[in-house]
C-alpha positions as CSV (number, residue, x, y, z in Angstrom):
1,M,79.1,-8.1,17.5
2,K,80.5,-5.5,19.8
3,L,84.3,-5.4,19.9
4,D,87.1,-3.1,21.7
5,I,89.8,-3.1,19.3
6,I,93.1,-2.2,21.0
7,G,96.5,-0.8,19.6
8,D,100.0,-2.1,20.1
9,I,100.8,-3.0,23.3
10,H,104.4,-3.6,23.1
11,G,104.4,-5.0,26.7
12,C,103.0,-2.0,28.2
13,F,101.0,-4.4,30.9
14,D,99.5,-1.4,33.1
15,E,98.4,0.4,30.3
16,F,96.4,-2.5,29.0
17,Q,94.8,-2.9,32.5
18,E,93.8,0.9,32.7
19,L,92.4,0.8,29.3
20,T,90.3,-2.4,30.0
21,K,88.9,-1.0,33.3
22,R,88.0,2.3,31.4
23,L,86.1,0.9,29.0
24,N,84.6,-1.9,31.8
25,Y,86.2,-4.6,32.0
26,D,86.2,-6.3,35.3
27,W,89.8,-8.0,36.0
28,S,88.2,-9.8,39.0
29,R,89.5,-13.5,37.5
30,G,92.4,-12.3,36.0
31,I,91.8,-11.3,32.6
32,P,89.3,-8.6,31.8
33,I,86.1,-9.5,31.0
34,H,83.3,-7.3,30.0
35,P,79.8,-7.4,32.2
36,Q,77.9,-6.7,29.1
37,G,79.5,-9.4,26.6
38,R,82.0,-7.3,24.6
39,R,85.2,-8.3,23.5
40,L,88.2,-7.5,22.9
41,A,90.6,-7.6,20.0
42,F,94.1,-7.1,19.5
43,V,95.7,-5.4,16.6
44,G,99.7,-8.0,17.5
45,D,102.5,-6.5,19.0
46,L,101.8,-7.6,22.0
47,T,104.9,-7.2,23.0
48,D,108.7,-6.0,22.9
49,R,110.0,-3.1,24.7
50,G,108.0,-2.5,27.2
51,P,108.2,-3.7,30.4
52,E,105.7,-6.9,31.2
53,S,105.5,-8.4,27.8
54,L,105.3,-12.1,29.1
55,K,102.5,-10.8,31.1
56,V,100.9,-9.8,28.3
57,I,101.4,-12.8,26.2
58,E,100.2,-14.6,29.4
59,V,96.4,-12.5,29.4
60,V,95.8,-12.2,25.9
61,W,96.6,-15.7,25.4
62,R,93.8,-17.2,28.2
63,L,91.1,-15.1,26.6
64,V,91.6,-15.9,23.1
65,I,92.8,-19.5,23.8
66,K,91.4,-21.0,26.6
67,E,88.0,-18.9,27.0
68,K,87.3,-18.0,23.4
69,L,86.5,-14.1,24.1
70,A,88.8,-12.5,22.3
71,L,90.8,-12.0,18.8
72,Y,94.2,-11.6,18.1
73,T,95.7,-10.8,14.7
74,P,100.1,-11.2,15.0
75,G,102.1,-8.0,14.0
76,N,105.8,-7.9,12.8
77,H,107.1,-8.3,16.4
78,C,105.2,-11.5,17.2
79,N,106.4,-12.6,14.1
80,K,109.6,-12.1,15.3
81,L,109.1,-13.8,18.5
82,Y,107.9,-16.6,17.2
83,R,110.5,-17.5,14.6
84,Y,113.0,-17.3,18.3
85,F,110.7,-19.3,19.9
86,L,110.7,-22.0,16.7
87,G,115.0,-21.8,17.0
88,N,115.4,-20.0,14.3
89,K,117.8,-17.5,13.9
90,V,116.7,-14.0,14.4
91,Q,118.3,-10.8,15.5
92,V,117.7,-10.2,19.1
93,T,117.5,-6.4,18.4
94,H,114.3,-3.4,17.9
95,G,112.7,-4.4,21.2
96,L,112.7,-7.9,21.0
97,E,115.9,-8.1,23.7
98,T,113.6,-6.9,26.2
99,T,111.3,-9.9,26.0
100,V,113.9,-12.3,25.7
101,A,115.6,-10.9,29.1
102,E,112.5,-11.4,30.8
103,Y,111.8,-15.1,29.1
104,E,115.8,-15.2,30.3
105,A,115.2,-15.0,33.7
106,L,112.5,-17.2,34.3
107,T,112.9,-20.7,35.4
108,S,112.7,-23.5,33.0
109,K,109.3,-24.9,33.7
110,K,108.1,-21.2,33.5
111,Q,110.1,-20.9,30.1
112,K,108.2,-24.1,28.2
113,Q,105.0,-22.6,29.5
114,I,104.9,-19.5,27.9
115,K,107.2,-20.4,24.9
116,E,104.1,-23.0,24.1
117,M,101.5,-20.2,25.1
118,F,103.0,-18.0,22.8
119,I,103.2,-20.7,19.8
120,E,99.6,-21.6,20.1
121,L,98.2,-17.9,19.7
122,Y,100.3,-17.2,17.1
123,E,99.7,-20.6,15.2
124,Q,95.8,-20.7,16.2
125,N,94.8,-17.2,14.8
126,P,95.0,-15.8,11.5
127,L,97.7,-12.7,9.9
128,H,94.4,-10.9,9.4
129,Q,90.6,-11.0,10.9
130,V,87.8,-10.3,8.3
131,L,84.5,-9.7,11.1
132,D,80.7,-8.6,10.9
133,N,80.1,-10.6,7.5
134,G,83.1,-8.7,5.7
135,N,82.5,-4.8,6.5
136,L,85.4,-5.0,9.6
137,V,89.3,-6.1,8.6
138,I,91.8,-6.2,11.6
139,A,95.5,-6.0,10.4
140,H,98.3,-5.1,11.9
141,A,100.0,-3.0,9.2
142,G,97.2,-2.5,7.3
143,I,95.8,-4.4,4.0
144,R,95.3,-3.6,0.4
145,E,91.5,-4.1,-0.8
146,E,92.2,-6.6,-3.2
147,Y,94.6,-8.8,-0.8
148,I,91.4,-9.1,2.2
149,G,90.9,-12.8,2.4
150,K,93.9,-14.1,1.0
151,E,97.0,-15.9,2.3
152,N,100.0,-15.8,0.1
153,S,103.7,-14.4,0.5
154,K,102.6,-10.9,-0.5
155,V,99.6,-10.5,1.8
156,K,101.7,-11.9,4.6
157,T,104.6,-9.6,4.1
158,F,101.7,-6.7,3.6
159,V,100.0,-7.0,6.8
160,L,103.0,-7.7,9.3
161,Y,104.8,-4.8,7.6
162,G,103.0,-2.3,5.4
163,D,103.5,-1.1,2.1
164,I,106.9,-1.6,1.9
165,T,109.3,-0.5,-0.8
166,G,112.7,-2.3,-0.4
167,E,114.4,0.8,0.8
168,K,115.3,1.7,3.8
169,H,115.5,4.9,6.1
170,P,118.9,6.7,8.0
171,D,118.0,4.4,11.0
172,G,117.3,1.0,9.3
173,S,113.8,1.3,9.3
174,P,111.8,0.5,5.9
175,V,110.2,2.7,4.2
176,R,106.7,2.4,3.3
177,R,104.2,4.1,1.6
178,D,100.8,5.1,2.3
179,W,98.6,2.8,1.9
180,A,95.5,4.2,3.6
181,K,95.6,7.4,2.0
182,H,94.8,5.8,-1.1
183,Y,92.6,3.4,0.0
184,K,89.2,3.1,-1.3
185,G,86.9,0.3,0.1
186,N,83.9,0.1,2.1
187,R,84.8,-2.1,4.6
188,T,86.5,-0.5,7.4
189,I,90.0,-1.3,8.2
190,V,91.6,-1.2,11.4
191,Y,95.4,-1.7,12.0
192,G,98.4,0.0,14.1
193,H,102.2,-0.5,13.2
194,T,103.2,2.9,12.8
195,P,103.3,4.8,15.8
196,V,101.0,8.2,15.1
197,K,100.4,10.8,17.9
198,E,96.5,10.6,17.7
199,P,94.7,7.9,15.8
200,R,94.5,8.5,12.2
201,V,91.4,8.0,10.8
202,I,91.5,8.6,6.9
203,N,89.0,6.6,4.1
204,N,87.2,4.1,6.3
205,T,90.7,3.5,7.7
206,Y,91.8,3.8,11.4
207,N,95.2,4.1,12.6
208,I,95.3,3.4,16.1
209,D,98.8,3.0,17.0
210,T,99.1,5.4,19.7
211,G,102.6,4.7,20.6
212,A,101.8,4.0,24.5
213,V,105.5,2.1,24.6
214,F,107.1,5.5,23.3
215,G,105.1,7.6,25.7
216,G,102.4,8.3,23.5
217,K,98.9,6.4,24.6
218,L,96.9,3.4,24.4
219,T,93.8,3.4,22.5
220,A,91.0,0.8,21.5
221,L,88.5,1.7,18.5
222,Q,84.8,0.7,19.8
223,Y,83.0,-1.6,17.5
224,P,80.4,-0.5,15.9
225,E,80.2,2.6,18.0
226,M,83.4,3.8,16.1
227,T,84.3,5.8,19.4
228,L,87.9,6.4,20.1
229,V,88.7,5.8,24.1
230,S,92.7,6.6,24.9
231,I,94.9,6.5,28.3
232,A,98.3,8.0,28.7
233,S,101.3,6.2,28.9
234,T,103.6,6.0,31.7
235,M,106.8,5.6,29.8
236,P,108.9,8.4,28.2
237,F,107.9,10.3,25.3
238,V,110.1,9.3,22.4
239,A,109.5,12.1,19.8
240,E,111.1,10.9,17.0
241,K,109.9,7.5,16.9
242,F,106.1,9.2,15.6
243,K,105.5,9.6,12.7
244,E,104.2,12.8,10.9
245,I,101.3,11.7,8.3
246,L,100.0,14.3,6.5
């Protein structure tokens, strides 16, 4: 199994296209396909904040659902958009407003199509992927070793939001424990969720959310080679969005 695992895209379609081209994917069919059969995998948070969230949804839906050429695990922003599309009451804030604005600008026919695509993408994929005979785990915000392969509300909260304490920072964001610092497992865990200026590699865990939507980079981890490939973002740089993790 040869994968190119991509960090949080957040609607940065141009960066997604540039990164996959750097990884030798061919876009002649309108989706990235690798001539040697490598597959893409997504750590979640496809949408919100960036300029072209719906375009990202369409391409990932085609890759994952229609062509069966890629893997996807949802992130917390994916979960919120899913709940919005189901008609649940959610706050259209923290980036969701950009995706909703794109959506509301569409014709009702196109809206129906996008909504159905995303609901299918979300419902047809697990909250974390256990791959390569259990040696590789992809989970949006990471995962504790004892949670791997399990499905319950604790696991769902962890993989979507991280190891949250229940407390809040002054800006309203949740306080999270540094689970990766204490991870002692043999499985490789690839995740995103917390923007870092450079990919963070510690204790067999790889945080590849390098903050593309905040002007950082979009990063891919090539598996099993464990090579990191990044391209610079075209978005404005927002320094305070990056967590300095020691």
